[in-house]
DOTOR-399074 format. One record per residue: x, y, z of N, C-alpha, C in turn. Coordinates in steps of 0.2 Angstrom, whole numbers, plus 5000, padded with zeros to 4 digits. Example, Ala and Ser with C-alpha at 12.3 -4.5 7.8 and 13.67 -1.06 7.14 Angstrom:
// residues 2
506649725039506249785039506649845039
506449895035506849955036506450005039
//
This chain:
// residues 98
500549945000500149995000500450085000
500950084995501250164995501150174990
500950114982500850184979499950204976
500050274977499150314979498650294975
499350294967498650274960498250194964
498550174965498350084968497750104971
497550174978497250194981496250214978
496350224973496050274969495450214970
495650134966495050084968494550074974
495150084977494950094984494150124988
494550204986494150234986493650254985
493350244978492850214974492650164975
492850084978492350064984491850074990
492350104992492350135000491750174998
491650244993491250284991490450244991
490850204985489850204983489650154989
489850124993489350114999489350155004
489450195005489250245008488750295007
488950295004488450344998487750294999
487750244996487150184997487250175005
487350205012487250185017487150095017
487850045016488150015018488650015020
488849965027489449955030490049935026
490649955027491249935024491749905031
491849855030492549835036493249855028
493849875031494149915026494849855030
495149815025495349755031496249765028
496749785035497449785033497749725032
497449665034497449595034498149585028
498749575032499249555025499749625022
499449675027500049735023500449745029
500849755025501449775027501949855029
501549875025501749945022501349965020
501450035024500550085019500750155020
500750205018500950265017500450305018
500450385023500050425021499650425015
500050465010499850485007499550415004
499350365001498950295001498250305004
498550315013497750335015497250405014
497850445010497550505008497150495004
497350484999496750434992496350394996
496450324995495950285001495550315003
495950355010495050365015494950465014
495750465014495550535016495050595013
495050585005494550604999494050615001
493650555004493050545007492750595012
493250655016493050725016492950775016
493050755005492750835003491850795004
491950865006491150895007490850905000
490850894994490650874989490350824988
490850794990490350694991489750674997
489850735001489050755005489250655008
489550635010489550575016490350575020
490550635022491050645030490450635034
490050645035489450625043489550565043
489550535038489550465039490050425038
490550425039491050405039491450335043
491250375051491250375058490750295056
490050315055489550265055489650205050
489750195046489850155040490550125039
491050165042491850135037492150125042
492450045044492550005049493249955048
493749995052494749975051494649915054
494949865050494949775054495749775052
495949725056496449705055497349745053
497249795059497649865057498249875064
498749855062499049875071499349935072
499749945076499550025079499750075076
500350055072500550095066500150105061
499750025061499050105052498650105057
498450105060497850145068498050195066
498650215068498950315070498850315063
499150275058499250345052498250355049
497950305050497250315048496950385049
497250385056497050425062497050505059
497850505058498250545055498050575050
497650545047497650545039496750585040
496350555044495550565045495850645047
496050655052496350725056496350775051
497050755047497150815041496350805035
496350765035495950785027495150825031
494950825039494450855040494550945040
495350935042495450995045495751045038
495850995035496151025025495251035022
494850975021494351025020493951065026
494051075029493651125033494051195033
494651205033495051265032495651245029
495751245023496251235020497051285022
496951355021497151375023497651365032
497351365038497651335042497951275042
497651215038498251175038498751215034
498851245031499551265026499751315034
499551355037499951385039500251345046
499951275047500151225053500951165048
500551175043501451155039501851205039
501651255038502251295036502651305042
502051305049502751315056503351245057
503051185057503351125055503851125053
//
Protein backbone atom coordinates (compact mmCIF):
# COMPACT_ATOMS: atom_id res chain seq x y z
CA UNK A 1 0.00 0.00 0.00
CA UNK A 2 2.55 2.51 -1.12
CA UNK A 3 1.27 3.59 -4.53
CA UNK A 4 -1.49 6.19 -4.16
CA UNK A 5 -2.77 5.39 -7.67
CA UNK A 6 -3.67 1.91 -6.47
CA UNK A 7 -5.80 3.44 -3.71
CA UNK A 8 -8.26 5.00 -6.17
CA UNK A 9 -10.30 1.79 -6.73
CA UNK A 10 -10.47 1.30 -2.95
CA UNK A 11 -11.73 4.87 -2.53
CA UNK A 12 -14.36 4.34 -5.22
CA UNK A 13 -15.57 1.12 -3.61
CA UNK A 14 -15.77 2.66 -0.13
CA UNK A 15 -17.51 5.75 -1.49
CA UNK A 16 -20.09 3.69 -3.36
CA UNK A 17 -20.99 1.71 -0.26
CA UNK A 18 -21.18 4.72 2.04
CA UNK A 19 -23.32 6.65 -0.45
CA UNK A 20 -25.75 3.72 -0.30
CA UNK A 21 -25.62 3.56 3.52
CA UNK A 22 -23.84 0.20 3.38
CA UNK A 23 -21.21 -0.81 5.90
CA UNK A 24 -17.61 -1.34 4.75
CA UNK A 25 -14.88 -3.29 6.55
CA UNK A 26 -11.48 -2.17 5.28
CA UNK A 27 -9.04 -4.93 6.17
CA UNK A 28 -5.32 -4.47 6.54
CA UNK A 29 -4.68 -8.21 6.77
CA UNK A 30 -1.42 -9.05 5.03
CA UNK A 31 -0.42 -5.39 4.68
CA UNK A 32 3.14 -4.89 5.87
CA UNK A 33 3.72 -1.32 4.73
CA UNK A 34 1.32 1.55 4.20
CA UNK A 35 2.01 5.21 3.61
CA UNK A 36 -0.20 8.18 4.40
CA UNK A 37 -0.31 9.22 0.72
CA UNK A 38 -2.08 5.94 -0.04
CA UNK A 39 -4.49 6.46 2.84
CA UNK A 40 -5.13 10.05 1.78
CA UNK A 41 -6.50 8.77 -1.53
CA UNK A 42 -8.33 5.75 -0.10
CA UNK A 43 -9.85 7.45 2.97
CA UNK A 44 -8.95 11.14 3.16
CA UNK A 45 -10.79 12.06 -0.03
CA UNK A 46 -14.02 10.82 1.55
CA UNK A 47 -14.07 14.00 3.63
CA UNK A 48 -14.53 16.19 0.53
CA UNK A 49 -17.78 18.06 1.27
CA UNK A 50 -18.90 17.78 -2.35
CA UNK A 51 -19.24 14.00 -1.86
CA UNK A 52 -21.68 14.46 1.03
CA UNK A 53 -20.49 11.38 2.94
CA UNK A 54 -18.15 12.82 5.58
CA UNK A 55 -20.78 12.61 8.32
CA UNK A 56 -21.32 8.92 7.52
CA UNK A 57 -17.68 7.76 7.59
CA UNK A 58 -17.51 6.83 11.27
CA UNK A 59 -20.83 4.98 11.01
CA UNK A 60 -20.24 2.99 7.84
CA UNK A 61 -16.44 2.50 7.61
CA UNK A 62 -14.64 0.14 9.97
CA UNK A 63 -10.92 -0.54 9.84
CA UNK A 64 -10.07 -4.13 10.73
CA UNK A 65 -6.91 -6.24 10.99
CA UNK A 66 -4.75 -3.13 11.42
CA UNK A 67 -1.81 -2.88 13.78
CA UNK A 68 -1.22 0.15 16.01
CA UNK A 69 1.02 1.94 13.50
CA UNK A 70 -1.51 1.47 10.71
CA UNK A 71 -4.35 2.74 12.90
CA UNK A 72 -2.26 5.76 13.89
CA UNK A 73 -1.77 6.57 10.20
CA UNK A 74 -5.47 6.15 9.45
CA UNK A 75 -6.40 8.48 12.31
CA UNK A 76 -3.76 11.00 11.22
CA UNK A 77 -5.07 11.02 7.65
CA UNK A 78 -8.66 11.41 8.86
CA UNK A 79 -7.71 14.32 11.14
CA UNK A 80 -5.73 16.14 8.45
CA UNK A 81 -8.42 15.52 5.83
CA UNK A 82 -11.09 17.00 8.11
CA UNK A 83 -8.85 19.97 8.78
CA UNK A 84 -8.04 20.41 5.08
CA UNK A 85 -11.63 20.33 3.91
CA UNK A 86 -12.83 22.51 6.81
CA UNK A 87 -10.09 25.13 6.54
CA UNK A 88 -7.31 24.61 3.95
CA UNK A 89 -5.55 27.80 5.02
CA UNK A 90 -5.26 26.59 8.62
CA UNK A 91 -3.65 23.34 7.47
CA UNK A 92 -1.25 25.30 5.27
CA UNK A 93 -0.23 27.46 8.26
CA UNK A 94 0.34 24.38 10.42
CA UNK A 95 2.49 22.79 7.70
CA UNK A 96 4.55 25.94 7.35
CA UNK A 97 5.19 26.03 11.12
CA UNK A 98 6.74 22.54 11.05
